[in-house]
N, C-alpha and C positions, 0 to 999 in steps of 0.2 A: 346415651352419654352420662345419666347418670352415673352407668358402673366406670366410665374412664374417670370421673369426678372421686367416687371411692377409691380406687387403683389409686391415686395422686396421693394421698395418706401413707402407702406403702413405699411409692417412690420416695419422698420425702424423707422417711426416715435415714436414707444414705448421705443428707448432701448435712453441710455443718452452718449453713450460712442460713440465720430466720429469717433476714429479707428476702430472700430468691423464693425460701416458703411459706410467705406473705404475701409473695407479687404471685404465686403462684393458685395459691386457693381463691386469692381476688378476683383472678382469671377465670378460673373456673365456674367458680359461684356466678360470675357474671354470665357464664357461656348459657349453665342449665336455666338461669331465668329468664333471659332474653330467646332461647330456644322455646320454651317453654311457651312465652306468647308467640311468636313469629314462625317457628318450624326452623326447618334445617334440610341444606341440601346435601347431596351426597359428597359433591365434591369437599365441603365444609367438614365433613365426620369419617368419613372413609378412607380419604389418601388427601397429600398435599399435594396441587397442582403447579403447573411452572409457572412463573411470571416474569419472562423474558423483560423484550419491550416492552410490552405493557407496564412492569412494575414502574418505568418511567412518567408516565401519566399515570399512575397512581400515588406518586408523589414518594415513592422507596426509595431510603438508599441500598439497600440491597433486593434480590429478586427471589429467597424464599429462606430456608434455616443456609445459611453459609456466612464467612466473612467476605465482607466485600473486596475484588478485586485491589484494588487500591484506593486511598484518599480520594487523590485526580486520578479520572480518567478520558477515554478519547470515543466518543461515540461517534459511530459513520452514519451517517444519514442516506435516507434510500435514493434520493433526489444527486447524492454526491455529495463532497463536504463533508465537515467533523464537526464535534461541540465539545467542549471541554465540561466534563462535569464534576462537581464538586460535593462530597461526602455530608448531608445536611446535619447526619449525627454528631459530628467532629464539638461543633458550638456545645451541643445538650452535655458532650460528656465534659465536657471542660468546666461547664458549671455545675456538673454535678458533685465534679473532684474539686471543686471550690476554689477555681479560678474567677477574675472578676473580668467588667467587659471589657475595658482596657486590652487586660492579660490577651482574653481572647481571639479580638482581631487582629492582635500581632502575631500567635498564631496560628491562627491561618491566614494571614498574608504569606509568613512564611511557607505552608504547607502548599498556598497556591500557584507561588515560585515556582514550578520546576528545574530550573537553575540552579536556588540553592538547596530546598530541602529536597529534591529528587523524589516528591506527592509522598515524603514519610515526615510524620511527624517527631522525629528522630531527632534532636540537635534544633528543635523549636526552642526558642527563646521562655525563660516560665516553667517552662514543663520538666516536673521530675521524671528522672529513670526511673521510680517505681512505676510510673504511670504509661513505662511506650507503652509493655502490653496491653491496654485497654483497647489503643489504634491499632495494631497490628493486622495486617489483613491478607491477602489469598497469595499473591505477587510481591515476590522479596522487592523491599524499595529502602531509602536511607541513604545516606552516604558512605562512603569506601570506609571499611573497617567497622563499620554499624549498620547492614544489612539486616533488614529484618521480613520476619513474614509469617502468619501460623501455618503446620505443617499441617503436609494433608491427613495426617491421621487425625487431627483435632478437629477436621473439616467432618469427619465421618464418625468423630462419635457425638460430635453436633446433630448428625443425621440421627442414630445409636437412642439419642436419650429420646428424639420427637416418635419414632419408629413405634413404643407400648403403647403408642394413645392412637395409633391410627390400624387399622384393620387392615388398609390397602397400603400402598406403599409409597416412597415419598420424591416426585418427581424433581429432580435437582441433578447438576452436575458438579461435579466434585473438580476444582481448578486447580490441576500440576503448573510448575515453575517449568520454565521451555529445557532443561536442562534434566529433568526427568527419564528418569530409565527403563527397559523391560521392567528390572526386578525392580523397580518403585511400585509399578503398574502391580504387578502379583501381588506385591504384597499390601497394595493398597486393598484387594479386589478380597484376599484371606481376611484380612481384617475387620472389612466388614461382613463377611459369613460369622466371625466368631463373635460381632456383636449383634447377628441378628438383623440388621438391616436388609429390605426386600430386594432393594435396587439401586445400583450404583452406577453414572457412567462418568466418566473420565474425561477432561480436557490437557490436552496439553499447551501451554500457553506459546502463540504466532507458530500452531500446526495447520492452518488454514491461511488460504493464500491470504482471503478476505475475512477478516476476523470485527462483529460488528462492534467489539463492544474489546479496547485494547488499554493497555497500561499505559503506554506510548503513541508515539506517533513512526511511525514509518515511513521512510518512503518507497513505495512498490518495487522503481527501477532501480535502484542499489540498493535496497536494504540498510540505508545507513540512517540510524534516531534523530531526528528534530526535534529541537523544544517548541515548545510551544510559541506560536508566531512567526517563529522560522523558517527563513525563505532562502533555496538551496540558488543564488546568484547566478547569473550565465555571465560566460567569460563576455567583453566589452567587442573584442572582435569575435566574433561568429559565425556560421555558415548559416547554412539553411536553403532555403526552396522556394522561387516565386515563380506561382498560373497566376494568369491573366484570362479571364474568361465571359462568356456572356451568356447573362441566366437570364431565359424570359425577356431576351435585349437589352438588359442592360447589364454594361461592365463592372466585372467585380474581379479585384485583385486580392487571391491569397498569398501573405508569404509566413513563411514559419523561420523561427531560430533556435540554434540548438546547443547542446552544451557539445565540450570536448570530441566526449565516446560517442557521439550522435542521438542523443537522445533530444528528442523536443522537449522546449521550455518555453514555448510563448508562439503568439500565432496573433497575423495582424489581418484584416480585413476591413478593406478598402473599398467602394461603392463611388464611382465617378459622378451619380448626380450628387452636386450640392444643395446641403439646406437639405436634404431627406432625414426625418422621423426614423426611417430602417438605418439607414447610413449611422445614426448615431449610439441607434442602440446593438447595431453588431459591432461597432467598435468599443461600445462601455462590457458588452458581453464577449467578445475574446479577450480585452481587460483581464477580467475578472478570470477568464479560463486558465491564460498566463498565472497569475498570482494561483493558483488551484494548484497548476503542473509546477511549479516550482515548489509550492509546499508539500509536493508529495501524493498529490492524488492521480488515482490510475485513470490513462489517460480511454483505456479501455470504455470508462466507467464513461467518461463525456461522450466520448463518439456512440454508445449506446442510449444515450438520454438524446443525441442529438437528432439520430436516423429514423428519418420517415416522419420527421416533421415536417407538417404542412400549413402553407400559408399563402397568399398572394404573391412572393418572389420567388414561386417555381416556373418551372415550364423546361424549356429547351435547352439544353449547355451547349454551346460551340467555345472551338480552342481547346477541351480538354484532352480529347483524342480516345480518352475510356469509358468519360460519363457524359453518357447522352441525354440525360435527362434527372432533375431531380424536382420533388415537391416542396421544394425551400431552399433558399442561401445556406440555410443552418444545413439543409440534409445532402447539398453538396458539398459542406465543407468536412463533416460527418464521414463520409463515403471517402475524400480523396484525403483524410489522415488516416483512416482503415486502411486503405491501400499502402502507403508511402509510409508508414510508422508501425505499423501491426502487422504489415503481411498478410490484409483480409481481403483480397478483390474479389469476394462474390456477390458483390453489389455494385459494382466495373459493368455496365451493357458491354462494353468491347474489351475482353482479355490482354492484358500483354503479352506479348511476342518472347519477351525474355524478362527473365526475373531480375534482371537488370536494371528494368525502365523502374521497379521500384525503390524510392530513396533509400529505402533500409538494406535491400539489400545490395545496393551500388555502394552505403559506406560500409557496409560488413565485409563486400568484396574488396574496395580501395584499402580497406586499415593495416595491411599489410605490406601498403608500395611503399610509403616511406621505409620500412626495415628493410624491403628489399633494395632498397638504392642503396643504402647505408652498409648492409653484407655485397653490394658489387662494388662500393667505393672502396672497402677493405680488400677486396679481393679476393673475399671468402667463396668457397665452389657452391653451384646452384647444383640440384637436379637436372639440369639438362647438359651441365657442363662437368658428370664427373661426382658429384657433390648430392648430399642429401636434401638439402633444402628443395621446396616446392613452393612455384609462385601461384596462387590457386587461379590468380588472376589467368597471369596466361597460358594454364593449364584450360580452362573455360574455353578459351580462346580456341586454341590449339584442335580440343576436341570437337568444336562446334563445326570446323569447317571441314576436319576429319583427315587435313595434311600435319605430316611433322613441319616443323621451322625448316625455312633454304637456307642454305650458307650463303651472304653477301659475298659481294663479289666487292675483297679488300683495293684501297684509295691507296695509291703511294703520293698522289699530290696534295699535300700538307695544305693546300688551302680549303680543299673540298671536306667535310663533315665529314668525321670520322666512322666510319661505317664497322662493326663488329656485329655477329650472329645473331639475328633475330632470336633465337633460343637464350640468350644469355641477357635481353634486354627486357624492360616490363614491358606490359603494352600500355598505350594510350586510354586516360581514362575516358575519353571521348569517345572516340571512335572503334576501340580496342584494337587496333593495328599497332604488330612490332614496332617501338621506337627506335631512334638513331642516337648515338651517342655524341654529344657535341660538347666538344671542350671537357668542361665537369656538369654537364646541364644532357638528358635525355630529351629530344625533339620529335614528334611527328612528322616526316613527312606525307603524311596524307592531310590531316588538317592543320596543322603548324604550332600544336600544344604545346608547352617545354617544361620541365617538371619544375624549372628554375636552377638556378644556379646557386654553386656556396660562394 
């Protein structure tokens, strides 16, 4: 370590900043003095170990030799949900630059408000433009027209400065923006090689489905960016499913609410046992899960947390048809939602005889229904009457019974429902049989379901 301290003087000849040189000397003097008393660990002398998630417990603002991701970040928690993080060095830096306490509080408020400052100090009140570079981060931030960030080259050069003091390598990931290209990656590795950096790992923002720390919150189902605390509201009139079962003899009703595209947005859990503590807990839990779903949390994460949970509410299940036993009410709901909204029926004791028994698949299959009706009303040809369009629902019904559609007999009596070829009518969304045209509606002769009239 004394050799490292001695080598510092040669290195400091390349800098023109006396303050940096003085700080470096004091730092290494302290290292040599403390090491003489307490000794050194290998990790402290030959390499720089990674400090990823643990850095948050160490009260660090970054995870090593790197620029911060952003002044405001979103950290995903292992148990679900997320927390907003704010770089604590902002106030220290502002104070060092001469800003007073009142100004610092106002600047911090601006940066924290992602709706105003987009997590950047650029444009904040009182901050001089020449001070912007002090607070630049790895990921692009700032208002439109004034986007700022530390380029990848800056991060690599930071590592290169520290490399001569390590006989080993620096375990650190260089963060690249989401629009980084293959050439950008090649240039980064070439620069690291020229500067003598012994190792380099690159990560492009957003390239993983689950990213523990991000510069923004993204709804995982839609890819839509959500502001801090923002919820994607459900439509006032919404569809969903209701399932009533008995678990261990207790009646439980599960209701869901969906967005217009079929995504799950809320759940309700109701026990008919009045005054039960479990009833109140389940009601509150369902409300919290609904909020998380509307704020962009992943349904699969919630299902994973509930699956297999065990308590006194578990037992045999009646009324479902697929799930025969669950270790708790939460375990049942997790299995129920996993099957209907994630398409995962591996935990169902009785497998569905048709994929259309799952809500997810039924919604996907019925998606072309309205379009199909509109095309029929407009007189557009379909695949079965000479055109190129094909209704996937009708196709499944035809292929499942192994018979081609049979031409229905035409009725001359105007009082009778107008029958046309089943091959040109949509199937019934309930019983899957071809529907008949009645005026401007389609009616199922089998079960009576109508498509609604214009």
